[in-house]
N, CA, C and O atoms as a DFTB+ gen file, in Angstrom:
648 C
 N C O
     1  1     144.909     231.616     -29.245
     2  2     144.149     230.440     -29.700
     3  2     142.854     230.364     -28.963
     4  3     142.770     230.399     -27.735
     5  1     141.722     230.245     -29.892
     6  2     140.458     230.220     -29.328
     7  2     140.193     228.909     -28.636
     8  3     140.857     227.899     -28.871
     9  1     139.166     228.962     -27.748
    10  2     138.735     227.617     -27.077
    11  2     138.196     226.570     -28.069
    12  3     138.311     225.359     -27.882
    13  1     137.542     227.180     -29.239
    14  2     137.030     226.174     -30.191
    15  2     138.146     225.432     -30.873
    16  3     138.046     224.216     -31.034
    17  1     139.258     226.129     -31.303
    18  2     140.313     225.421     -31.974
    19  2     141.104     224.512     -30.992
    20  3     141.664     223.500     -31.412
    21  1     141.148     224.866     -29.710
    22  2     141.767     224.077     -28.667
    23  2     141.026     222.713     -28.449
    24  3     141.603     221.640     -28.271
    25  1     139.688     222.899     -28.487
    26  2     138.868     221.617     -28.385
    27  2     139.031     220.742     -29.659
    28  3     139.130     219.518     -29.581
    29  1     139.054     221.390     -30.782
    30  2     139.200     220.649     -32.010
    31  2     140.517     219.891     -31.992
    32  3     140.566     218.712     -32.341
    33  1     141.628     220.598     -31.569
    34  2     142.962     220.007     -31.594
    35  2     142.948     218.813     -30.536
    36  3     143.569     217.777     -30.773
    37  1     142.274     218.977     -29.447
    38  2     142.173     217.938     -28.457
    39  2     141.496     216.694     -29.018
    40  3     141.931     215.562     -28.806
    41  1     140.344     216.974     -29.787
    42  2     139.548     215.860     -30.356
    43  2     140.291     215.227     -31.462
    44  3     140.311     214.000     -31.563
    45  1     140.932     216.029     -32.334
    46  2     141.618     215.413     -33.520
    47  2     142.924     214.714     -33.054
    48  3     143.360     213.749     -33.683
    49  1     143.503     215.167     -32.031
    50  2     144.748     214.493     -31.540
    51  2     144.531     213.424     -30.609
    52  3     145.497     212.721     -30.312
    53  1     143.375     213.190     -30.091
    54  2     143.130     212.179     -29.091
    55  2     142.999     210.747     -29.776
    56  3     142.785     210.629     -30.982
    57  1     143.126     209.802     -29.015
    58  2     142.834     208.448     -29.536
    59  2     141.481     207.988     -29.304
    60  3     140.913     208.191     -28.231
    61  1     140.912     207.334     -30.336
    62  2     139.519     206.760     -30.259
    63  2     139.553     205.279     -30.415
    64  3     140.354     204.697     -31.147
    65  1     138.624     204.688     -29.673
    66  2     138.420     203.202     -29.927
    67  2     136.916     203.028     -30.408
    68  3     135.997     203.720     -29.969
    69  1     136.782     202.124     -31.267
    70  2     135.404     201.882     -31.712
    71  2     135.182     200.356     -31.606
    72  3     135.990     199.542     -32.055
    73  1     134.085     200.041     -31.011
    74  2     133.652     198.656     -30.903
    75  2     132.306     198.528     -31.641
    76  3     131.301     199.133     -31.269
    77  1     132.345     197.660     -32.770
    78  2     131.103     197.467     -33.580
    79  2     130.175     196.602     -32.713
    80  3     130.589     195.603     -32.125
    81  1     128.992     196.997     -32.661
    82  2     127.907     196.254     -31.916
    83  2     126.767     196.126     -32.934
    84  3     126.543     197.003     -33.769
    85  1     126.096     195.056     -32.835
    86  2     124.893     194.936     -33.888
    87  2     123.881     195.853     -33.445
    88  3     123.706     196.070     -32.246
    89  1     123.141     196.454     -34.434
    90  2     121.983     197.189     -34.109
    91  2     120.744     196.250     -34.225
    92  3     120.592     195.536     -35.216
    93  1     119.887     196.270     -33.216
    94  2     118.695     195.401     -33.181
    95  2     117.837     195.829     -34.336
    96  3     117.657     197.024     -34.568
    97  1     117.312     194.888     -35.054
    98  2     116.455     195.076     -36.147
    99  2     115.087     194.407     -35.781
   100  3     115.035     193.232     -35.417
   101  1     113.981     195.206     -35.892
   102  2     112.699     194.542     -35.614
   103  2     112.430     193.387     -36.579
   104  3     112.820     193.400     -37.746
   105  1     111.736     192.379     -36.018
   106  2     111.508     191.145     -36.806
   107  2     110.866     191.377     -38.199
   108  3     111.197     190.675     -39.155
   109  1     109.949     192.364     -38.307
   110  2     109.195     192.569     -39.455
   111  2     110.156     193.345     -40.542
   112  3     109.772     193.471     -41.705
   113  1     111.218     193.775     -40.176
   114  2     112.182     194.343     -41.138
   115  2     113.284     193.369     -41.597
   116  3     114.106     193.675     -42.461
   117  1     113.253     192.182     -40.973
   118  2     114.292     191.262     -41.397
   119  2     113.844     190.441     -42.653
   120  3     112.701     190.000     -42.775
   121  1     114.825     190.275     -43.563
   122  2     114.415     189.683     -44.782
   123  2     113.834     188.209     -44.608
   124  3     112.921     187.785     -45.316
   125  1     114.430     187.489     -43.631
   126  2     114.074     186.162     -43.413
   127  2     112.466     186.178     -42.959
   128  3     111.690     185.313     -43.364
   129  1     112.103     187.139     -42.173
   130  2     110.738     187.267     -41.797
   131  2     109.845     187.554     -42.972
   132  3     108.806     186.908     -43.106
   133  1     110.187     188.474     -43.818
   134  2     109.450     188.887     -44.943
   135  2     109.228     187.786     -45.938
   136  3     108.132     187.615     -46.471
   137  1     110.393     186.960     -46.208
   138  2     110.222     185.771     -47.122
   139  2     109.255     184.820     -46.428
   140  3     108.333     184.339     -47.087
   141  1     109.407     184.516     -45.130
   142  2     108.521     183.554     -44.502
   143  2     107.082     184.032     -44.539
   144  3     106.219     183.187     -44.777
   145  1     106.735     185.261     -44.337
   146  2     105.355     185.749     -44.363
   147  2     104.892     185.648     -45.788
   148  3     103.767     185.218     -46.041
   149  1     105.737     186.037     -46.739
   150  2     105.344     185.882     -48.114
   151  2     104.913     184.447     -48.506
   152  3     103.819     184.224     -49.025
   153  1     105.775     183.538     -48.246
   154  2     105.409     182.050     -48.671
   155  2     104.231     181.566     -47.911
   156  3     103.397     180.820     -48.424
   157  1     104.162     181.995     -46.672
   158  2     102.891     181.491     -45.895
   159  2     101.708     182.125     -46.364
   160  3     100.677     181.454     -46.406
   161  1     101.697     183.375     -46.742
   162  2     100.530     184.076     -47.297
   163  2     100.119     183.372     -48.556
   164  3      98.929     183.154     -48.785
   165  1     101.115     182.995     -49.411
   166  2     100.763     182.363     -50.739
   167  2     100.311     180.864     -50.407
   168  3      99.379     180.322     -51.001
   169  1     100.980     180.314     -49.508
   170  2     100.637     178.870     -49.165
   171  2      99.097     178.723     -48.755
   172  3      98.413     177.763     -49.108
   173  1      98.667     179.696     -48.033
   174  2      97.259     179.692     -47.607
   175  2      96.258     180.352     -48.567
   176  3      95.050     180.219     -48.372
   177  1      96.713     181.023     -49.543
   178  2      95.802     181.620     -50.554
   179  2      95.385     180.603     -51.494
   180  3      96.024     179.583     -51.753
   181  1      94.089     180.999     -52.070
   182  2      93.546     179.969     -53.035
   183  2      94.420     179.721     -54.177
   184  3      94.919     180.680     -54.767
   185  1      94.656     178.491     -54.551
   186  2      95.503     178.122     -55.726
   187  2      97.018     178.463     -55.451
   188  3      97.849     178.353     -56.352
   189  1      97.368     178.899     -54.125
   190  2      98.682     179.065     -53.736
   191  2      99.309     180.270     -54.625
   192  3     100.495     180.329     -54.947
   193  1      98.339     181.197     -54.958
   194  2      98.683     182.439     -55.704
   195  2      97.938     183.556     -55.191
   196  3      96.915     183.395     -54.526
   197  1      98.456     184.779     -55.500
   198  2      97.749     185.966     -55.065
   199  2      98.190     187.173     -55.862
   200  3      99.256     187.157     -56.477
   201  1      97.370     188.236     -55.858
   202  2      97.816     189.512     -56.610
   203  2      98.523     190.283     -55.568
   204  3      98.429     189.967     -54.382
   205  1      99.276     191.353     -56.001
   206  2     100.112     192.159     -55.168
   207  2      99.147     192.932     -54.141
   208  3      99.523     193.060     -52.976
   209  1      98.017     193.404     -54.519
   210  2      97.181     194.091     -53.466
   211  2      96.894     193.274     -52.313
   212  3      96.956     193.783     -51.193
   213  1      96.572     192.006     -52.474
   214  2      96.159     191.126     -51.394
   215  2      97.597     190.950     -50.486
   216  3      97.648     191.068     -49.262
   217  1      98.606     190.678     -51.265
   218  2      99.908     190.446     -50.549
   219  2     100.259     191.659     -49.671
   220  3     100.599     191.513     -48.497
   221  1     100.167     192.896     -50.284
   222  2     100.442     194.092     -49.543
   223  2      99.631     194.233     -48.263
   224  3     100.115     194.568     -47.182
   225  1      98.382     193.954     -48.481
   226  2      97.380     194.012     -47.358
   227  2      97.610     193.088     -46.262
   228  3      97.451     193.443     -45.094
   229  1      98.007     191.823     -46.613
   230  2      98.313     190.854     -45.719
   231  2      99.623     191.081     -44.916
   232  3      99.697     190.895     -43.702
   233  1     100.654     191.500     -45.701
   234  2     101.936     191.902     -45.091
   235  2     101.850     193.019     -44.095
   236  3     102.523     193.004     -43.065
   237  1     101.019     193.993     -44.402
   238  2     100.831     195.042     -43.429
   239  2     100.130     194.590     -42.132
   240  3     100.546     194.870     -41.008
   241  1      98.927     193.797     -42.421
   242  2      98.050     193.332     -41.395
   243  2      98.739     192.393     -40.423
   244  3      98.492     192.467     -39.219
   245  1      99.573     191.537     -40.903
   246  2     100.150     190.438     -40.026
   247  2     101.108     190.935     -39.091
   248  3     101.465     190.191     -38.178
   249  1     101.637     192.245     -39.205
   250  2     102.706     192.706     -38.359
   251  2     102.348     192.829     -36.905
   252  3     103.108     192.472     -36.004
   253  1     101.147     193.353     -36.714
   254  2     100.815     193.731     -35.316
   255  2      99.445     192.992     -34.932
   256  3      98.588     192.732     -35.776
   257  1      99.328     192.684     -33.581
   258  2      97.928     192.145     -33.292
   259  2      96.781     193.046     -33.632
   260  3      95.714     192.532     -33.966
   261  1      96.922     194.449     -33.571
   262  2      95.856     195.290     -33.960
   263  2      95.484     195.091     -35.403
   264  3      94.299     195.065     -35.736
   265  1      96.439     194.954     -36.249
   266  2      96.141     194.737     -37.623
   267  2      95.544     193.419     -37.939
   268  3      94.761     193.303     -38.881
   269  1      95.879     192.434     -37.198
   270  2      95.334     191.132     -37.377
   271  2      93.828     191.134     -36.976
   272  3      92.976     190.549     -37.646
   273  1      93.548     191.856     -35.799
   274  2      92.125     191.976     -35.491
   275  2      91.346     192.813     -36.371
   276  3      90.175     192.504     -36.586
   277  1      91.832     193.794     -36.885
   278  2      91.138     194.643     -37.907
   279  2      90.647     193.753     -39.101
   280  3      89.492     193.841     -39.518
   281  1      91.498     192.962     -39.590
   282  2      91.261     192.066     -40.729
   283  2      90.249     191.114     -40.274
   284  3      89.262     190.934     -40.987
   285  1      90.372     190.510     -39.214
   286  2      89.305     189.545     -38.760
   287  2      87.946     190.198     -38.550
   288  3      86.911     189.582     -38.802
   289  1      87.949     191.439     -38.090
   290  2      86.776     192.273     -37.979
   291  2      86.178     192.582     -39.370
   292  3      84.965     192.478     -39.557
   293  1      87.018     192.956     -40.327
   294  2      86.545     193.236     -41.585
   295  2      85.863     191.975     -42.270
   296  3      84.820     192.100     -42.913
   297  1      86.450     190.855     -42.115
   298  2      85.909     189.598     -42.637
   299  2      84.616     189.205     -41.929
   300  3      83.748     188.598     -42.556
   301  1      84.457     189.526     -40.657
   302  2      83.282     189.091     -39.869
   303  2      82.126     190.223     -40.041
   304  3      80.992     190.012     -39.611
   305  1      82.437     191.300     -40.621
   306  2      81.425     192.377     -40.877
   307  2      81.459     193.434     -39.766
   308  3      80.708     194.410     -39.793
   309  1      82.332     193.220     -38.806
   310  2      82.436     194.206     -37.693
   311  2      83.007     195.531     -38.158
   312  3      82.616     196.571     -37.627
   313  1      83.889     195.545     -39.100
   314  2      84.442     196.732     -39.682
   315  2      84.062     196.853     -41.203
   316  3      83.770     195.849     -41.853
   317  1      84.074     197.981     -41.695
   318  2      83.790     198.290     -43.119
   319  2      85.215     198.468     -43.735
   320  3      86.176     198.778     -43.031
   321  1      85.311     198.258     -45.079
   322  2      86.616     198.365     -45.671
   323  2      87.313     199.806     -45.491
   324  3      88.538     199.920     -45.528
   325  1      86.498     200.833     -45.304
   326  2      87.040     202.165     -44.974
   327  2      87.666     202.243     -43.534
   328  3      88.394     203.192     -43.241
   329  1      87.412     201.349     -42.730
   330  2      87.768     201.398     -41.293
   331  2      88.965     200.548     -40.976
   332  3      89.283     200.392     -39.797
   333  1      89.649     199.988     -41.941
   334  2      90.744     199.102     -41.750
   335  2      92.031     199.938     -42.198
   336  3      91.961     200.814     -43.059
   337  1      93.126     199.617     -41.587
   338  2      94.372     200.268     -42.032
   339  2      95.011     199.575     -43.195
   340  3      95.189     198.357     -43.188
   341  1      95.364     200.359     -44.210
   342  2      96.013     199.796     -45.364
   343  2      97.225     200.587     -45.709
   344  3      97.236     201.817     -45.651
   345  1      98.307     199.824     -46.089
   346  2      99.615     200.476     -46.240
   347  2     100.403     199.637     -47.275
   348  3     100.313     198.410     -47.281
   349  1     101.125     200.273     -48.090
   350  2     102.148     199.494     -48.936
   351  2     103.368     199.248     -48.148
   352  3     103.888     200.182     -47.538
   353  1     103.894     197.989     -48.114
   354  2     104.986     197.614     -47.255
   355  2     106.137     197.437     -48.272
   356  3     106.099     196.520     -49.092
   357  1     107.087     198.254     -48.221
   358  2     108.272     198.156     -49.102
   359  2     109.058     196.787     -48.804
   360  3     109.678     196.242     -49.717
   361  1     109.026     196.308     -47.670
   362  2     109.675     195.084     -47.367
   363  2     109.018     193.908     -48.204
   364  3     109.680     192.926     -48.538
   365  1     107.778     194.052     -48.499
   366  2     107.229     192.897     -49.278
   367  2     107.783     192.909     -50.699
   368  3     108.039     191.839     -51.253
   369  1     107.978     194.077     -51.310
   370  2     108.517     194.085     -52.641
   371  2     109.900     193.510     -52.685
   372  3     110.257     192.824     -53.643
   373  1     110.746     193.791     -51.596
   374  2     112.011     193.128     -51.619
   375  2     111.899     191.668     -51.325
   376  3     112.723     190.911     -51.838
   377  1     111.021     191.228     -50.599
   378  2     110.796     189.811     -50.325
   379  2     110.436     189.131     -51.542
   380  3     110.952     188.051     -51.830
   381  1     109.521     189.738     -52.328
   382  2     109.118     189.133     -53.597
   383  2     110.262     189.032     -54.544
   384  3     110.371     188.025     -55.244
   385  1     111.151     190.037     -54.615
   386  2     112.335     189.997     -55.490
   387  2     113.297     188.847     -55.117
   388  3     113.833     188.124     -55.957
   389  1     113.464     188.746     -53.812
   390  2     114.379     187.720     -53.268
   391  2     113.818     186.384     -53.494
   392  3     114.530     185.482     -53.936
   393  1     112.453     186.190     -53.185
   394  2     111.923     184.884     -53.325
   395  2     111.898     184.529     -54.890
   396  3     112.042     183.357     -55.239
   397  1     111.731     185.460     -55.743
   398  2     111.766     185.004     -57.126
   399  2     113.147     184.714     -57.587
   400  3     113.307     183.810     -58.407
   401  1     114.156     185.389     -57.143
   402  2     115.553     185.029     -57.284
   403  2     115.919     183.667     -56.777
   404  3     116.739     182.961     -57.364
   405  1     115.265     183.288     -55.617
   406  2     115.558     181.965     -54.975
   407  2     114.625     180.870     -55.571
   408  3     114.626     179.733     -55.099
   409  1     113.812     181.239     -56.639
   410  2     112.862     180.317     -57.180
   411  2     111.787     179.814     -56.238
   412  3     111.252     178.721     -56.422
   413  1     111.478     180.595     -55.250
   414  2     110.469     180.201     -54.304
   415  2     109.050     180.581     -54.901
   416  3     108.066     179.902     -54.608
   417  1     108.964     181.639     -55.715
   418  2     107.784     182.074     -56.288
   419  2     107.978     182.383     -57.810
   420  3     109.101     182.604     -58.262
   421  1     106.872     182.394     -58.575
   422  2     106.898     182.833     -59.912
   423  2     106.013     184.065     -59.988
   424  3     105.039     184.178     -59.244
   425  1     106.348     185.000     -60.895
   426  2     105.570     186.230     -61.040
   427  2     104.908     186.141     -62.423
   428  3     105.593     186.034     -63.440
   429  1     103.568     186.187     -62.448
   430  2     102.835     185.887     -63.657
   431  2     102.340     187.314     -64.210
   432  3     101.564     188.027     -63.575
   433  1     102.825     187.616     -65.345
   434  2     102.450     188.870     -66.141
   435  2     102.635     190.111     -65.243
   436  3     101.988     191.124     -65.508
   437  1     103.424     190.088     -64.269
   438  2     103.662     191.221     -63.378
   439  2     102.536     191.580     -62.518
   440  3     102.599     192.640     -61.895
   441  1     101.473     190.792     -62.407
   442  2     100.266     191.095     -61.617
   443  2     100.072     190.202     -60.454
   444  3      99.522     190.585     -59.421
   445  1     100.572     188.898     -60.649
   446  2     100.309     187.943     -59.535
   447  2     101.481     187.163     -59.195
   448  3     102.337     186.972     -60.058
   449  1     101.616     186.670     -57.967
   450  2     102.677     185.918     -57.476
   451  2     102.157     184.437     -57.130
   452  3     101.121     184.276     -56.484
   453  1     102.874     183.447     -57.559
   454  2     102.448     182.191     -57.217
   455  2     103.647     181.317     -56.598
   456  3     104.804     181.532     -56.957
   457  1     103.372     180.457     -55.784
   458  2     104.373     179.600     -55.038
   459  2     104.736     178.488     -55.886
   460  3     103.877     177.847     -56.490
   461  1     106.064     178.210     -55.964
   462  2     106.656     177.156     -56.679
   463  2     106.776     175.942     -55.776
   464  3     106.485     176.058     -54.586
   465  1     107.195     174.766     -56.284
   466  2     107.381     173.655     -55.328
   467  2     108.376     173.861     -54.259
   468  3     108.241     173.365     -53.141
   469  1     109.494     174.683     -54.650
   470  2     110.403     175.008     -53.596
   471  2     109.788     175.932     -52.561
   472  3     110.119     175.851     -51.378
   473  1     108.918     176.789     -52.987
   474  2     108.194     177.685     -51.931
   475  2     107.282     176.880     -51.116
   476  3     107.206     177.085     -49.905
   477  1     106.600     175.995     -51.688
   478  2     105.735     175.078     -50.901
   479  2     106.481     174.241     -49.812
   480  3     106.006     174.092     -48.686
   481  1     107.751     173.667     -50.229
   482  2     108.613     172.998     -49.270
   483  2     109.028     173.958     -48.116
   484  3     109.042     173.572     -46.947
   485  1     109.373     175.247     -48.494
   486  2     109.742     176.251     -47.423
   487  2     108.584     176.322     -46.511
   488  3     108.706     176.001     -45.329
   489  1     107.414     176.749     -47.030
   490  2     106.236     176.906     -46.012
   491  2     105.970     175.744     -45.203
   492  3     105.708     175.866     -44.006
   493  1     106.022     174.578     -45.800
   494  2     105.797     173.321     -44.905
   495  2     106.871     173.133     -43.909
   496  3     106.612     172.559     -42.851
   497  1     108.026     173.561     -44.158
   498  2     109.167     173.407     -43.251
   499  2     108.853     174.459     -42.048
   500  3     109.000     174.137     -40.869
   501  1     108.454     175.614     -42.414
   502  2     108.143     176.667     -41.324
   503  2     107.000     176.156     -40.478
   504  3     107.043     176.216     -39.249
   505  1     106.035     175.682     -41.105
   506  2     104.964     175.167     -40.276
   507  2     105.225     173.992     -39.474
   508  3     104.725     173.876     -38.355
   509  1     105.997     173.094     -39.994
   510  2     106.472     171.868     -39.282
   511  2     107.265     172.190     -38.012
   512  3     107.176     171.493     -37.001
   513  1     108.080     173.326     -38.111
   514  2     108.962     173.715     -37.032
   515  2     108.128     174.025     -35.836
   516  3     108.522     173.692     -34.718
   517  1     106.980     174.654     -36.014
   518  2     105.993     174.912     -35.045
   519  2     106.163     176.191     -34.125
   520  3     105.176     176.837     -33.774
   521  1     107.303     176.492     -33.791
   522  2     107.505     177.597     -32.883
   523  2     107.554     178.958     -33.447
   524  3     107.003     179.918     -32.908
   525  1     108.275     179.023     -34.622
   526  2     108.473     180.274     -35.425
   527  2     107.149     180.709     -36.067
   528  3     106.428     179.863     -36.597
   529  1     106.814     181.994     -36.033
   530  2     105.752     182.453     -36.689
   531  2     104.375     181.815     -36.443
   532  3     103.497     181.796     -37.306
   533  1     104.247     181.317     -35.267
   534  2     102.921     180.576     -34.883
   535  2     101.744     181.442     -35.082
   536  3     100.778     181.020     -35.717
   537  1     101.769     182.707     -34.543
   538  2     100.633     183.549     -34.567
   539  2     100.314     184.038     -35.930
   540  3      99.165     184.134     -36.360
   541  1     101.445     184.357     -36.621
   542  2     101.343     184.848     -38.033
   543  2     100.679     183.719     -38.947
   544  3      99.777     183.995     -39.737
   545  1     101.173     182.468     -38.791
   546  2     100.608     181.385     -39.596
   547  2      99.129     181.110     -39.169
   548  3      98.294     180.811     -40.023
   549  1      98.848     181.200     -38.008
   550  2      97.388     180.914     -37.685
   551  2      96.508     182.099     -38.342
   552  3      95.418     181.858     -38.859
   553  1      97.029     183.322     -38.289
   554  2      96.307     184.408     -38.898
   555  2      96.163     184.291     -40.436
   556  3      95.105     184.555     -41.007
   557  1      97.245     183.894     -41.055
   558  2      97.216     183.791     -42.509
   559  2      96.422     182.605     -42.956
   560  3      95.812     182.646     -44.025
   561  1      96.401     181.476     -42.132
   562  2      95.567     180.340     -42.409
   563  2      94.053     180.664     -42.294
   564  3      93.210     180.089     -42.983
   565  1      93.779     181.561     -41.434
   566  2      92.422     182.029     -41.083
   567  2      91.845     182.895     -42.275
   568  3      90.760     182.693     -42.819
   569  1      92.697     183.838     -42.575
   570  2      92.124     185.013     -43.443
   571  2      92.539     184.947     -44.908
   572  3      91.782     185.394     -45.769
   573  1      93.712     184.408     -45.218
   574  2      94.085     184.442     -46.639
   575  2      93.161     183.770     -47.590
   576  3      92.964     184.328     -48.669
   577  1      92.569     182.639     -47.327
   578  2      91.722     181.902     -48.224
   579  2      90.357     182.743     -48.424
   580  3      89.634     182.596     -49.409
   581  1      90.110     183.588     -47.433
   582  2      88.796     184.388     -47.507
   583  2      88.948     185.770     -48.056
   584  3      87.953     186.483     -48.182
   585  1      90.136     186.182     -48.386
   586  2      90.318     187.461     -48.994
   587  2      90.133     187.438     -50.424
   588  3      90.970     186.899     -51.148
   589  1      89.017     188.025     -50.912
   590  2      88.685     188.004     -52.363
   591  2      89.213     189.248     -53.114
   592  3      89.594     190.255     -52.519
   593  1      89.211     189.125     -54.359
   594  2      89.638     190.277     -55.173
   595  2      88.599     191.421     -55.019
   596  3      88.974     192.593     -54.994
   597  1      87.329     191.085     -54.920
   598  2      86.323     192.173     -54.776
   599  2      86.469     192.863     -53.456
   600  3      86.278     194.078     -53.389
   601  1      86.791     192.173     -52.422
   602  2      87.078     192.783     -51.076
   603  2      88.205     193.691     -51.079
   604  3      88.147     194.805     -50.560
   605  1      89.354     193.171     -51.730
   606  2      90.637     193.919     -51.947
   607  2      90.331     195.184     -52.683
   608  3      90.802     196.237     -52.253
   609  1      89.606     195.174     -53.724
   610  2      89.207     196.375     -54.472
   611  2      88.505     197.425     -53.573
   612  3      88.788     198.621     -53.650
   613  1      87.587     196.934     -52.726
   614  2      86.864     197.858     -51.856
   615  2      87.853     198.397     -50.874
   616  3      87.780     199.596     -50.607
   617  1      88.740     197.682     -50.321
   618  2      89.618     198.164     -49.356
   619  2      90.643     199.187     -49.894
   620  3      90.945     200.218     -49.292
   621  1      91.132     198.817     -51.045
   622  2      92.219     199.663     -51.675
   623  2      91.566     200.894     -52.369
   624  3      92.197     201.951     -52.346
   625  1      90.425     200.846     -52.949
   626  2      89.906     201.932     -53.716
   627  2      89.027     202.811     -52.860
   628  3      88.634     203.890     -53.303
   629  1      88.715     202.408     -51.692
   630  2      87.841     203.098     -50.748
   631  2      86.513     203.520     -51.355
   632  3      86.001     204.598     -51.051
   633  1      85.955     202.675     -52.212
   634  2      84.689     203.022     -52.818
   635  2      83.517     203.268     -51.946
   636  3      82.529     203.878     -52.354
   637  1      83.634     202.751     -50.636
   638  2      82.522     202.935     -49.787
   639  2      82.441     204.376     -49.184
   640  3      81.523     204.712     -48.435
   641  1      83.461     205.202     -49.559
   642  2      83.392     206.578     -49.039
   643  2      82.496     207.413     -49.893
   644  3      82.076     208.487     -49.462
   645  1      82.174     206.964     -51.114
   646  2      81.359     207.700     -51.988
   647  2      79.881     207.566     -51.763
   648  3      79.089     208.175     -52.483
């Protein structure tokens, strides 16, 4: 009998116990966080609506202090559109799908997302609570109304590189 089979027999014949423990999930990967950021981004956007490009940009930027500073620098002229980080956030797509199913948002012609009355109530409740998402809400209140379609096209298309 080889030592490999003896070890296998020992392992297969032994008793095991398993204790389930929760795995920590970063806040930005939690669906509740994604829904909250989505409704706050729309709440502070002009007309309480936005296109997907802007929502993707805000969802990526709001996650980290560095991203928030880049966007503030972009809006102040400190950074050019080619100098800011841009990324598609898969969690935003899931958040939009859930928010639509919960009737928090409407999707118009597959190109823009707008807040419903239920979404406005949710955003207001988040803001009234005060402790949760304080920094994110402050950032979105500051930058979301100032993000124009023209600026988003320059960021996403990188036209300044030419």
